[in-house]
C-alpha positions, 0 to 999 in steps of 0.5 A: 200023519197026513196033514188037512190040506187047509182050506182055502176059499177066496172072498166072492165065494165066502160071500155068495155062500149060504150058511142056515141061521145059527140054531139053538137047543134052548133059545138065545142060551145054548147054541146047538153044537156049542159050548157053553158055561154056565158059573157061580157062587156055590150054592147058586142054584147052578145045579137046579137051573141045569136039571131044569134045562135038561127037563125042558130040552128033552120035553121040547118045554121052554125054558122058565115058561120064556126061552123055547128048546129043541127036543132032544135027547140029553147026557148029564155027566154028573161028577160033582152031587152023586145020585141021591142028591139028583134024585131030590132036586129031581123030585122037588122039579117034578120031573117026569120019569119018562125023558130021553135023559142019560145020568152018570154020576160020579163015574170017572169021566174024563176028557182023555179020548178014550172016554169022549169016543164010548159017550159020542157012540152013546150020543149017536145012538139014544139022539141025543144032541146036548151034554151036560158036563157038572162040572168042568173042573172036576173032568181034567186034570189041567190047570185051570189057570193055564191058558195053554192047559185050557185051551187043550181042554176045549180043544176035548171038548170040539170032539163034540160040536163037530157031531153036532151035540152041544155041551153045558159045562158048570164054573164055579165063581172065584170067592167073593172079596171081604167087603163083598168087590164084584172084582172078586165074583168072577169065573174062575181059571184063565181068562181063556176060558170064556175066550174058548166057550161060545155063550156063558150064563151067569147065574146068581142068588140072591133072598133064597128064591131070586135066580139073577142070570146074566148072559156075560157072552153070546158068538151069535146074537146080542147077548141076553140083558140080565133077567130074574126067575123066581124058584 
């Protein structure tokens, strides 16, 4: 194959370039054309959060009445919940029916070139700026704890961001240790997962009604302070 020539710039050329400000699909939380990870224990309302995000983005309304969104179509690739559960959650969130949200549930999506190409075509035709994949582990056959394997997975995800589509993936946390030590309350898998994403938001639940969001990483800005949302 033909190698692309690498593009080498002199420092003053780089410094002289006018770059636009980083754009966001969800202000400060989900950068445009980037990869964001939403992680949490099971039963921490990850699905609620991503559906609420999809509804906010598709309608151009602020998320949690606080974070501005860029209005765009959303594709949810669900390999975790199934249609019945998604419908139940969407009803609980009073979802409007006519929003540009598209869902494929247990469709066997896999991060291979054929599926990626198919989805990219769909995104281009339907003006989709955000793809939500629930959950990351369900769409690749790689070893989560292998840096080399996970680096290949993220290379595949970058195919979407190169076409200006933001990707939000969910990832489970490790189970809490018996003594409740926080050391175990971390995202599962290789630390390279965190290195490979542009934004990482953790969610945890307290007393059934309060969700605490913690931004563990933000490549383009200062991390937000943790904030709580009542559900």
